C-alpha positions as CSV (number, residue, x, y, z in Angstrom):
1,X,-13.5,9.8,0.4
2,X,-11.5,13.0,0.7
3,X,-8.3,14.3,1.5
4,X,-7.5,16.3,4.9
5,X,-4.9,18.9,5.5
6,X,-3.9,21.1,8.7
7,X,-1.3,23.2,10.5
8,X,-0.9,24.4,14.3
9,X,1.6,27.4,14.9
10,X,3.6,29.1,12.8
11,X,4.5,32.6,11.5
12,X,1.2,33.0,10.1
13,X,-2.2,31.6,10.9
14,X,-4.5,32.1,8.5
15,X,-7.3,30.1,6.9
16,X,-5.9,30.9,3.0
17,X,-3.1,28.7,4.2
18,X,-4.9,26.2,5.2
19,X,-6.7,26.1,1.8
20,X,-3.9,26.4,-0.1
21,X,-2.6,23.5,1.5
22,X,-5.7,21.5,0.9
23,X,-6.3,22.6,-2.9
24,X,-3.0,20.6,-3.5
25,X,-4.8,17.7,-2.8
26,X,-8.0,18.7,-5.0
27,X,-7.9,15.4,-6.7
28,X,-8.8,13.6,-3.7
29,X,-11.8,15.8,-2.9
30,X,-13.1,17.6,-6.2
31,X,-16.7,18.0,-5.0
32,X,-16.5,20.5,-2.3
33,X,-13.7,21.9,0.0
34,X,-14.1,23.6,3.5
35,X,-11.7,25.3,6.4
36,X,-11.8,25.9,10.0
37,X,-9.9,28.2,12.1
38,X,-9.5,28.2,15.6
39,X,-7.5,31.8,16.3
40,X,-7.2,31.5,19.8
41,X,-5.2,28.3,19.5
42,X,-3.7,28.7,16.0
43,X,-4.8,25.9,14.5
44,X,-6.3,25.4,11.0
45,X,-7.8,22.2,9.7
46,X,-9.4,21.8,5.7
47,X,-11.0,19.5,4.2
48,X,-11.4,18.1,0.4
49,X,-14.4,16.5,-0.7
50,X,-15.3,13.4,-3.0
51,X,-19.1,12.7,-2.1
52,X,-19.6,8.9,-1.8
53,X,-22.8,8.8,0.9
54,X,-24.9,11.4,1.8
55,X,-24.5,13.9,-0.9
56,X,-26.5,17.0,0.9
57,X,-24.7,19.6,2.6
58,X,-24.9,17.8,5.9
59,X,-21.9,15.9,5.2
60,X,-19.6,18.8,4.7
61,X,-16.3,18.9,7.0
62,X,-14.6,20.1,8.6
63,X,-17.8,19.1,11.2
64,X,-18.6,20.3,14.4
65,X,-20.1,18.5,17.5
66,X,-23.4,19.8,18.7
67,X,-21.8,20.9,21.8
68,X,-19.3,22.7,20.0
69,X,-16.1,21.4,21.7
70,X,-15.0,18.7,18.8
71,X,-14.2,19.6,15.1
72,X,-13.3,16.6,12.7
73,X,-11.9,16.4,9.4
74,X,-12.1,12.8,7.9
75,X,-10.8,10.9,4.9
76,X,-12.3,7.5,4.1
77,X,-15.4,5.4,4.7
78,X,-17.0,3.9,8.0
79,X,-19.0,0.5,6.6
80,X,-20.5,0.0,10.2
81,X,-21.8,3.4,10.4
82,X,-25.4,2.5,10.8
83,X,-24.8,-0.3,13.3
84,X,-22.8,2.5,15.5
85,X,-25.7,4.7,15.1
86,X,-28.2,2.2,16.3
87,X,-25.8,1.5,19.5
88,X,-25.1,4.9,20.3
89,X,-29.1,5.4,20.7
90,X,-29.3,2.4,22.3
91,X,-26.7,3.5,25.1
92,X,-29.1,6.5,25.5
93,X,-26.9,9.0,23.2
94,X,-29.1,12.1,22.1
95,X,-27.3,13.3,19.2
96,X,-28.8,15.9,16.8
97,X,-28.4,14.1,13.7
98,X,-28.1,16.6,10.6
99,X,-28.3,13.7,7.6
100,X,-26.7,10.2,7.1
101,X,-23.3,10.6,6.4
102,X,-20.6,8.7,8.1
103,X,-18.8,11.4,9.0
104,X,-21.6,12.8,11.4
105,X,-21.5,8.9,13.0
106,X,-17.9,9.0,13.6
107,X,-18.1,12.4,15.4
108,X,-20.5,11.1,17.5
109,X,-19.0,7.9,18.3
110,X,-15.6,10.2,19.1
111,X,-17.5,12.4,21.3
112,X,-19.5,9.5,23.3
113,X,-16.9,6.7,23.5
114,X,-12.8,8.6,22.9
115,X,-10.7,7.6,21.0
116,X,-9.3,4.0,22.1
117,X,-13.6,3.1,22.5
118,X,-14.6,4.5,18.8
119,X,-11.8,3.1,17.0
120,X,-11.9,-0.1,18.6
121,X,-15.9,-0.2,16.9
122,X,-15.1,0.8,13.7
123,X,-15.1,-1.4,10.5
124,X,-13.4,0.4,7.7
125,X,-10.7,2.7,6.0
126,X,-10.1,5.8,7.2
127,X,-7.4,8.9,8.6
128,X,-8.5,11.9,10.5
129,X,-7.9,14.9,12.3
130,X,-9.9,15.3,15.4
131,X,-9.6,18.6,17.7
132,X,-10.7,18.9,21.7
133,X,-11.5,22.9,21.3
134,X,-11.2,23.0,25.3
135,X,-8.6,20.8,25.9
136,X,-6.5,22.0,22.9
137,X,-5.5,18.5,21.8
138,X,-5.1,17.1,18.2
139,X,-6.1,13.7,17.7
140,X,-4.6,11.8,14.4
141,X,-5.7,8.2,13.9
142,X,-5.7,5.8,11.1
143,X,-7.0,2.5,10.0
144,X,-6.4,-0.6,10.9
145,X,-4.4,-2.1,7.8
146,X,-3.0,1.3,6.5
147,X,-5.3,1.8,3.4
148,X,-5.4,5.6,3.7
149,X,-2.6,7.5,4.4
150,X,-1.6,10.5,6.9
151,X,1.8,12.3,7.3
152,X,2.6,14.6,9.9
153,X,5.3,16.1,11.5
154,X,6.9,19.8,12.8
155,X,8.6,21.8,9.9
156,X,9.8,25.1,11.0
157,X,7.6,26.5,13.4
158,X,4.3,24.4,12.6
159,X,3.0,21.5,13.0
160,X,1.5,20.2,10.0
161,X,-0.6,17.3,8.9
162,X,-2.1,16.2,5.4
163,X,-3.0,13.1,3.4
164,X,-0.4,13.6,1.1
165,X,3.1,15.3,1.5
166,X,2.2,18.1,-1.0
167,X,-0.4,19.2,1.0
168,X,2.4,19.9,3.8
169,X,4.6,21.1,1.1
170,X,2.1,24.1,0.4
171,X,2.6,25.5,3.8
172,X,5.1,28.6,4.2
173,X,7.3,27.1,6.8
174,X,8.1,24.1,5.0
175,X,11.6,22.9,4.9
176,X,11.6,19.7,2.9
177,X,15.2,18.3,3.6
178,X,15.8,14.7,2.2
179,X,16.5,12.4,4.8
180,X,18.9,10.2,3.5
181,X,18.5,7.5,6.2
182,X,14.9,6.9,4.8
183,X,16.3,7.2,0.9
184,X,18.7,4.3,2.2
185,X,15.5,2.1,3.2
186,X,13.8,3.3,-0.2
187,X,16.8,1.6,-1.9
188,X,16.3,-1.6,-0.7
189,X,12.3,-1.7,-0.7
190,X,11.3,0.5,-3.2
191,X,8.9,2.0,-0.9
192,X,9.8,4.5,2.1
193,X,8.1,2.2,5.2
194,X,6.1,3.7,7.6
195,X,7.2,5.5,10.0
196,X,9.6,7.2,7.6
197,X,8.9,9.6,5.2
198,X,11.1,11.1,2.6
199,X,11.4,14.5,4.4
200,X,13.1,14.9,7.7
201,X,11.0,15.5,10.8
202,X,8.0,14.2,9.0
203,X,6.3,10.9,9.6
204,X,3.7,8.5,8.5
205,X,0.9,7.5,11.5
206,X,1.4,3.5,11.6
207,X,-1.7,1.5,10.7
208,X,-3.8,1.1,13.8
209,X,-2.3,3.6,15.8
210,X,-3.8,7.0,16.6
211,X,-1.2,10.2,18.3
212,X,-1.9,12.9,20.3
213,X,-0.2,16.3,19.9
214,X,-0.3,19.3,22.8
215,X,1.5,22.2,23.5
216,X,0.8,24.4,20.4
217,X,1.8,21.3,18.5
218,X,5.2,21.0,19.8
219,X,4.3,18.1,22.0
220,X,3.6,15.5,19.9
221,X,3.4,11.8,21.6
222,X,4.1,8.5,20.9
223,X,1.6,6.8,18.4
224,X,-0.4,4.3,20.4
225,X,-1.9,1.1,19.2
226,X,-5.4,0.3,19.2
227,X,-5.5,-2.7,17.5
228,X,-2.6,-5.3,17.6
229,X,-1.8,-7.4,14.1
230,X,0.8,-9.4,16.2
231,X,-1.4,-10.1,18.8
232,X,-4.2,-11.1,16.1
233,X,-1.4,-13.6,14.2
234,X,-0.6,-15.2,17.7
235,X,-4.2,-15.8,18.7
236,X,-5.5,-16.8,15.4
237,X,-2.8,-19.6,14.9
238,X,-3.4,-20.8,18.4
239,X,-6.6,-22.1,17.1
240,X,-6.7,-25.4,15.8
241,X,-9.0,-28.2,14.7
242,X,-11.3,-26.7,12.7
243,X,-12.9,-28.6,9.7
244,X,-12.3,-26.9,6.4
245,X,-15.9,-27.2,5.2
246,X,-16.4,-25.2,8.5
247,X,-13.9,-22.7,7.4
248,X,-14.8,-22.2,3.9
249,X,-18.6,-21.5,5.0
250,X,-17.2,-19.1,7.6
251,X,-14.9,-17.5,4.9
252,X,-18.0,-17.3,2.3
253,X,-20.4,-15.4,4.9
254,X,-17.4,-13.1,6.0
255,X,-16.6,-12.4,1.9
256,X,-20.4,-11.3,1.4
257,X,-20.7,-9.2,4.3
258,X,-17.6,-7.3,3.6
259,X,-18.0,-7.0,0.1
260,X,-21.6,-6.3,0.5
261,X,-20.8,-3.6,3.2
262,X,-18.8,-1.7,0.3
263,X,-21.1,-1.8,-2.1
264,X,-22.9,1.1,-0.2
265,X,-22.7,4.3,-2.4
266,X,-24.9,7.1,-3.5
267,X,-22.9,6.9,-6.4
268,X,-22.1,4.7,-9.5
269,X,-20.0,1.6,-8.5
270,X,-17.3,-1.1,-10.2
271,X,-14.7,-3.2,-9.7
272,X,-11.3,-3.9,-10.9
273,X,-10.8,-7.0,-12.6
274,X,-8.0,-9.1,-14.0
275,X,-9.3,-12.4,-13.8
276,X,-6.8,-13.4,-10.8
277,X,-8.5,-15.3,-7.7
278,X,-9.2,-12.5,-5.8
279,X,-10.7,-9.8,-8.0
280,X,-13.0,-12.7,-9.0
281,X,-13.6,-13.3,-6.1
282,X,-14.7,-9.8,-5.7
283,X,-16.9,-9.4,-8.8
284,X,-18.4,-12.6,-8.0
285,X,-19.8,-12.1,-4.7
286,X,-20.9,-8.5,-5.9
287,X,-22.7,-9.6,-8.8
288,X,-24.2,-12.2,-6.5
289,X,-25.5,-9.3,-4.5
290,X,-26.1,-7.0,-7.4
291,X,-29.9,-7.2,-9.0
292,X,-27.9,-5.4,-12.4
293,X,-24.8,-6.5,-13.8
294,X,-22.0,-4.6,-12.1
295,X,-19.1,-2.7,-14.3
296,X,-16.2,-4.7,-14.4
297,X,-12.5,-2.8,-15.8
298,X,-9.5,-4.4,-16.9
299,X,-7.1,-3.2,-19.1
300,X,-4.4,-5.3,-21.6
301,X,-1.3,-5.0,-23.0
302,X,-0.5,-6.4,-26.3
303,X,3.0,-8.1,-25.3
304,X,1.8,-11.4,-24.1
305,X,3.6,-11.9,-21.3
306,X,2.1,-8.9,-19.6
307,X,-1.9,-9.1,-20.8
308,X,-4.0,-10.6,-18.5
309,X,-7.3,-9.0,-20.2
310,X,-8.1,-12.3,-22.3
311,X,-8.6,-14.0,-18.6
312,X,-10.7,-11.3,-17.0
313,X,-13.0,-11.0,-20.2
314,X,-13.7,-15.0,-19.8
315,X,-14.3,-14.3,-16.0
316,X,-16.7,-11.4,-16.9
317,X,-18.8,-13.4,-19.9
318,X,-19.3,-16.2,-17.2
319,X,-20.3,-13.9,-14.3
320,X,-22.7,-11.7,-16.8
321,X,-21.1,-8.2,-15.8
322,X,-20.6,-5.2,-17.7
323,X,-17.1,-5.4,-18.7
324,X,-15.1,-2.7,-19.8
325,X,-11.6,-3.4,-21.2
326,X,-8.9,-1.1,-22.8
327,X,-5.8,-2.5,-24.7
328,X,-2.8,0.1,-23.9
329,X,-0.3,0.9,-26.1
330,X,3.6,1.0,-25.0
331,X,3.2,4.7,-25.6
332,X,0.5,5.2,-23.6
333,X,1.9,3.2,-20.8
334,X,5.1,5.2,-20.6
335,X,3.0,8.8,-20.8
336,X,2.1,7.9,-17.4
337,X,5.8,8.1,-16.1
338,X,6.4,12.0,-15.9
339,X,3.3,12.2,-13.8
340,X,4.6,9.3,-11.3
341,X,6.5,11.8,-8.9
342,X,3.3,14.2,-8.6
343,X,0.9,11.4,-8.0
344,X,3.6,9.6,-5.5
345,X,4.6,12.7,-3.3
346,X,7.6,10.3,-2.5
347,X,10.0,7.9,-4.4
348,X,8.3,4.8,-5.1
349,X,9.4,2.3,-7.6
350,X,6.9,-0.3,-8.0
351,X,6.1,-0.4,-11.7
352,X,2.9,-1.9,-11.4
353,X,1.9,2.0,-10.2
354,X,1.7,2.4,-13.8
355,X,-0.9,-0.3,-14.9
356,X,-2.8,0.6,-11.7
357,X,-3.4,4.5,-12.4
358,X,-4.4,3.2,-16.0
359,X,-7.3,0.8,-14.5
360,X,-8.1,3.3,-12.2
361,X,-8.2,6.1,-15.0
362,X,-10.5,4.0,-17.2
363,X,-12.7,3.1,-14.3
364,X,-13.0,6.4,-13.4
365,X,-14.9,7.2,-16.7
366,X,-17.5,5.4,-15.9
367,X,-17.9,5.0,-12.0
368,X,-16.6,7.1,-8.6
369,X,-16.3,3.9,-6.7
370,X,-14.2,0.6,-7.5
371,X,-13.8,-2.2,-5.5
372,X,-10.5,-4.0,-5.6
373,X,-8.9,-7.7,-5.1
374,X,-5.6,-6.3,-3.0
375,X,-5.0,-8.3,0.3
376,X,-5.5,-12.1,-0.8
377,X,-2.0,-12.9,-1.3
378,X,-0.8,-11.6,2.0
379,X,-3.3,-13.2,4.2
380,X,-3.8,-16.7,2.1
381,X,-0.5,-17.4,1.2
382,X,-0.3,-16.2,-2.4
383,X,2.9,-15.4,-3.2
384,X,5.2,-18.1,-4.6
385,X,8.0,-16.4,-2.5
386,X,6.5,-17.5,0.7
387,X,6.1,-21.7,-0.6
388,X,9.9,-21.3,-2.1
389,X,11.4,-18.9,0.2
390,X,10.5,-21.6,3.0
391,X,11.9,-24.6,1.0
392,X,14.6,-23.2,0.2
393,X,15.5,-22.1,3.8
394,X,14.8,-25.6,5.0
395,X,17.8,-26.8,2.8
396,X,20.2,-23.7,3.7
397,X,19.8,-24.1,7.4
398,X,21.0,-27.6,7.3
399,X,24.4,-26.4,5.6
400,X,26.9,-25.2,8.1
401,X,27.3,-21.5,8.4
402,X,30.6,-21.2,7.1
403,X,29.9,-23.5,3.9
404,X,27.2,-20.9,3.1
405,X,29.3,-17.9,3.8
406,X,32.0,-19.6,1.0
407,X,29.5,-20.3,-1.3
408,X,28.4,-16.8,-0.9
409,X,31.7,-15.2,-1.3
410,X,32.2,-17.6,-4.7
411,X,28.9,-16.5,-5.8
412,X,29.6,-12.8,-5.4
413,X,33.2,-12.6,-7.0
414,X,33.1,-15.3,-9.6
415,X,33.2,-14.0,-13.3
416,X,29.5,-14.1,-14.7
417,X,30.5,-15.0,-18.0
418,X,32.3,-18.0,-16.6
419,X,29.4,-19.3,-14.7
420,X,27.1,-18.9,-17.8
421,X,29.0,-21.3,-19.6
422,X,28.9,-23.5,-16.7
423,X,25.0,-23.7,-17.0
424,X,25.0,-23.8,-20.3
425,X,26.9,-27.4,-20.2
426,X,24.0,-28.4,-17.7
427,X,20.7,-30.7,-19.0
428,X,18.4,-28.1,-19.9
429,X,16.0,-28.9,-17.2
430,X,18.5,-28.2,-14.9
431,X,19.1,-24.8,-16.3
432,X,18.6,-21.2,-14.3
433,X,17.5,-18.7,-16.9
434,X,19.9,-15.6,-16.3
435,X,21.7,-17.2,-14.0
436,X,24.5,-14.4,-13.8
437,X,21.5,-11.5,-13.1
438,X,20.3,-13.8,-9.9
439,X,24.0,-14.0,-8.5
440,X,24.0,-11.0,-6.3
441,X,20.5,-12.0,-4.7
442,X,22.2,-15.6,-4.2
443,X,25.3,-14.2,-2.5
444,X,23.0,-12.1,-0.1
445,X,20.7,-15.0,1.1
446,X,22.9,-17.9,1.4
447,X,24.9,-16.0,4.4
448,X,22.4,-15.3,6.6
449,X,21.9,-17.0,9.9
450,X,18.3,-17.4,10.5
451,X,15.1,-17.7,8.3
452,X,13.8,-13.9,8.8
453,X,17.1,-12.4,8.2
454,X,16.7,-14.4,4.8
455,X,13.4,-13.5,4.1
456,X,14.6,-9.9,4.7
457,X,17.4,-10.2,1.8
458,X,15.1,-11.8,-0.3
459,X,12.4,-9.2,-0.2
460,X,15.3,-6.7,-0.4
461,X,16.6,-4.8,-3.9
462,X,19.8,-2.9,-2.8
463,X,20.8,-5.3,-0.3
464,X,23.6,-2.6,0.8
465,X,21.5,0.5,0.4
466,X,24.1,2.7,2.7
467,X,26.7,2.0,0.9
468,X,25.3,3.6,-2.3
469,X,23.3,6.8,-0.6
470,X,26.4,9.4,0.2
471,X,25.7,9.8,4.4
472,X,23.1,7.4,5.4
473,X,22.7,4.8,7.8
474,X,20.0,2.7,7.4
475,X,17.6,2.4,9.9
476,X,16.2,-0.9,11.5
477,X,12.6,-1.5,10.5
478,X,10.7,-4.8,11.7
479,X,12.2,-6.6,9.1
480,X,15.7,-6.4,10.4
481,X,14.5,-6.9,13.6
482,X,13.4,-10.2,13.9
483,X,13.8,-10.5,17.9
484,X,10.7,-8.0,17.8
485,X,8.6,-10.5,15.8
486,X,5.6,-12.4,17.9
487,X,5.7,-16.1,18.3
488,X,4.3,-17.6,15.1
489,X,4.7,-21.5,14.4
490,X,6.7,-21.2,11.0
491,X,8.7,-19.1,8.8
492,X,5.9,-19.3,6.3
493,X,3.8,-17.8,9.1
494,X,6.5,-15.3,9.8
495,X,6.8,-13.9,6.3
496,X,2.7,-13.4,5.8
497,X,3.0,-11.4,9.1
498,X,6.0,-9.4,7.8
499,X,4.5,-8.8,4.4
500,X,1.1,-7.3,6.1
501,X,3.3,-5.2,8.3
502,X,5.5,-3.9,5.8
503,X,4.6,-4.7,2.3
504,X,1.0,-4.1,1.9
505,X,0.5,-0.8,3.6
506,X,3.6,0.9,2.0
507,X,3.6,-0.5,-1.3
508,X,0.4,-2.2,-2.6
509,X,-2.0,0.1,-0.5
510,X,0.1,2.8,-1.0
511,X,-0.2,2.3,-5.0
512,X,-3.8,1.6,-5.0
513,X,-4.8,4.9,-2.8
514,X,-2.7,7.4,-4.9
515,X,-3.5,5.8,-8.5
516,X,-7.2,5.9,-7.5
517,X,-7.1,9.2,-6.0
518,X,-4.6,10.9,-8.4
519,X,-8.3,10.6,-10.6
520,X,-10.6,11.2,-7.8
521,X,-11.9,7.3,-7.7
522,X,-12.7,5.7,-4.5
523,X,-10.9,2.4,-4.4
524,X,-12.5,0.1,-1.7
525,X,-10.5,-3.3,-0.7
526,X,-13.0,-6.0,1.0
527,X,-10.6,-8.4,1.5
528,X,-8.8,-6.4,4.3
529,X,-12.0,-6.1,6.7
530,X,-10.4,-6.8,10.1
531,X,-12.8,-9.5,10.5
532,X,-11.1,-10.9,7.6
533,X,-7.5,-10.7,8.6
534,X,-8.5,-12.1,12.1
535,X,-10.6,-15.0,10.2
536,X,-7.3,-15.4,8.2
537,X,-4.8,-16.0,11.0
538,X,-7.4,-18.3,12.2
539,X,-7.1,-20.7,9.0
540,X,-4.3,-23.4,9.4
541,X,-1.6,-23.1,6.7
542,X,-2.3,-26.2,5.4
543,X,-5.9,-24.8,4.1
544,X,-4.1,-21.6,2.6
545,X,-1.4,-24.0,0.5
546,X,-2.6,-27.4,0.0
547,X,-2.3,-30.1,-3.2
548,X,0.6,-27.6,-4.8
549,X,-2.1,-24.7,-4.9
550,X,-2.0,-21.2,-2.9
551,X,-5.1,-19.5,-1.7
552,X,-6.9,-23.1,-1.2
553,X,-9.8,-22.0,1.0
554,X,-10.1,-18.8,-1.4
555,X,-10.4,-21.0,-4.2
556,X,-12.6,-23.2,-2.7
557,X,-15.2,-20.2,-2.1
558,X,-15.1,-19.3,-5.5
559,X,-15.4,-22.6,-7.1
560,X,-18.9,-22.3,-5.9
561,X,-19.5,-19.2,-8.3
562,X,-16.8,-19.8,-11.2
563,X,-16.0,-23.4,-12.8
564,X,-12.4,-24.8,-12.1
565,X,-11.0,-24.6,-15.5
566,X,-11.4,-21.3,-16.0
567,X,-9.3,-20.1,-13.1
568,X,-6.4,-22.6,-13.0
569,X,-3.7,-21.3,-14.6
570,X,-0.3,-19.7,-13.1
571,X,-0.4,-16.6,-11.5
572,X,0.6,-13.2,-13.3
573,X,1.6,-10.1,-11.8
574,X,0.4,-7.0,-13.1
575,X,3.9,-5.1,-14.6
576,X,5.2,-3.6,-17.4
577,X,8.1,-4.4,-19.4
578,X,10.5,-1.9,-17.7
579,X,13.5,-4.1,-19.0
580,X,13.1,-3.6,-22.7
581,X,12.1,0.1,-22.2
582,X,15.3,0.8,-20.6
583,X,17.4,-0.2,-23.8
584,X,15.2,1.5,-26.3
585,X,12.4,3.9,-25.8
586,X,13.4,5.1,-22.0
587,X,17.1,5.0,-23.0
588,X,17.6,8.8,-23.6
589,X,15.6,9.6,-20.4
590,X,17.4,7.2,-18.3
591,X,20.9,8.3,-19.6
592,X,20.0,12.2,-18.4
593,X,18.9,11.3,-15.1
594,X,21.4,9.0,-14.4
595,X,24.4,10.9,-15.8
596,X,27.8,10.7,-13.9
597,X,28.1,14.4,-13.4
598,X,24.6,14.8,-12.3
599,X,24.6,12.1,-10.0
600,X,27.9,13.9,-8.4
601,X,26.7,17.2,-8.2
602,X,23.3,16.4,-6.6
603,X,25.4,14.3,-3.9
604,X,22.5,11.6,-2.9
605,X,24.3,8.3,-4.8
606,X,27.9,6.6,-5.6
607,X,27.7,7.0,-8.8
608,X,30.2,4.3,-9.7
609,X,28.2,1.2,-8.9
610,X,25.0,2.9,-10.7
611,X,26.7,4.0,-14.2
612,X,28.1,0.2,-14.3
613,X,25.0,-1.5,-13.8
614,X,23.3,1.4,-16.8
615,X,26.4,0.8,-18.8
616,X,25.8,-3.3,-18.3
617,X,21.8,-3.2,-18.8
618,X,21.9,-1.1,-21.8
619,X,24.2,-3.0,-23.5
620,X,22.3,-6.5,-23.0
621,X,24.8,-7.9,-20.6
622,X,23.0,-7.8,-17.9
623,X,19.3,-7.1,-16.2
624,X,19.3,-4.9,-14.2
625,X,15.8,-3.1,-14.3
626,X,14.8,-3.3,-11.3
627,X,17.6,-1.9,-9.3
628,X,17.7,0.9,-12.0
629,X,14.3,1.6,-11.3
630,X,14.6,2.4,-7.7
631,X,17.3,4.7,-8.8
632,X,15.3,6.5,-11.6
633,X,12.4,7.0,-9.5
634,X,14.4,9.2,-7.1
635,X,15.8,11.2,-9.7
636,X,12.4,11.6,-11.6
637,X,11.1,12.7,-8.0
638,X,14.1,14.9,-7.1
639,X,13.7,16.5,-10.5
640,X,10.1,17.2,-9.9
641,X,10.1,18.9,-6.3
642,X,13.1,20.8,-6.8
């Protein structure tokens, strides 16, 4: 696991510039550093190394091909690199191997098969830059599901790229103008979705794509897809008639293989364990393949509604892992907040970023690699919003659109107190908690004409962000353009597909990558092996949600290792009590960042709705913490970067 950076062109062509760019992401690779300059082309490549496989100098980067034509800088792990070496040998490739690193294997694969051929064969997480000295073409590529980040674009006179934005910002040609349209997208989603970044002219390379850059960095091609998730989904749902016992056995075999591959390391290794289905499955199958107790890590909170540590401890005792838990005080959790703008580099407001950082920090005290259970919800129908959302939409679509729009108007403009009083007279089982706070969301979802638009609104934070962000026009995304979706049988399949394309790479995987890399910990995600993704799309939805249980097929595998009674409990998120913090210990911090004069002088937001929400929230009148956290994380980021 490493960090990469580089530039092409600009006013200065010096190795020291590339070294300075890479130094900004030192936490991604504290063990070694390297740079290389092509003075004729004016291109520089830089690398920071976190040594995991082949700790010898044979794994150093930038790495040159034996023929001298190609140079590679690479971040990630290729889990099938030994098989690729065998395949290269079988095809008669006489590569002069210097060590056993996967970097050398990747370089050989790219030299022999080219970009498309090599990428189609890789099983791993990666982002890399591959320079063709002879033809002066720079290739950038990213893994299928977006586990590893890669930013690129022109700033001033230079083409820049890197694992994190802070590396690009260290170049002397950096301009760093905030993209207000991207800011509007952030306010809707709580992350900046691919391909945008928070800066004008700088993009994220989409997952499963590569791009070619030529002509001194001025000719940036269109990203090319080498693995199409939409086609994978369409092919998968077309398969029918497989018995669930056969599918259960196939899933177990795939899980064992994927997890086994990700246990390969020349450094200490462990796993995050929350006690939920996904992380428990990972830990159970790791322990089943290990000769010694697996290291597992959990953080706990003293607030009962946020604590999973007791469940994780029970699972660890059953599996026999070497378990470490740390109970975090509210003060320790809040101490992470000032670090977030630096860790995430652009606005990011999923509040589970705080416990994710803390558990990564705990794990890094003992291991260098940790396996994570992320991806299970998106692949196996784990989110409650899938079932709830489909049920709501089934009922809504039977109501004429005109009637729904009238109901939306009432929900939007009816006095909150009157509605709360009306709710109070209903029988207790029919009452909706915090009904007034849910009305804005209800008003938005009622008025949409199709299921995809309904889901877009369901997963939105600010519903009209370009009204809040001054001078912004919110761009279309895959979520707002349902006409571009693959042909899938129902709304539940389309919801899972949309999450795999957006929320998974841009929220979940971004959170895990930045939190773990901030403490020099490599996080591996076995459930996102592309073979498991392809398999999950072949599993009928009736085997993902059955008997009122989500992740039904995954549970069937897990119950072969862990008793059912140890697992059956309501799903719990990985969050922190921001609602209460903003009324208490974070109130002064929030007031400073959201002051009306400050908002007006900075000129990004209309302060009127923000101040109204803030005053209602701190008074206890309403619960606006989700919306306010979005604004606060941008404000904290802006303060750090200005």
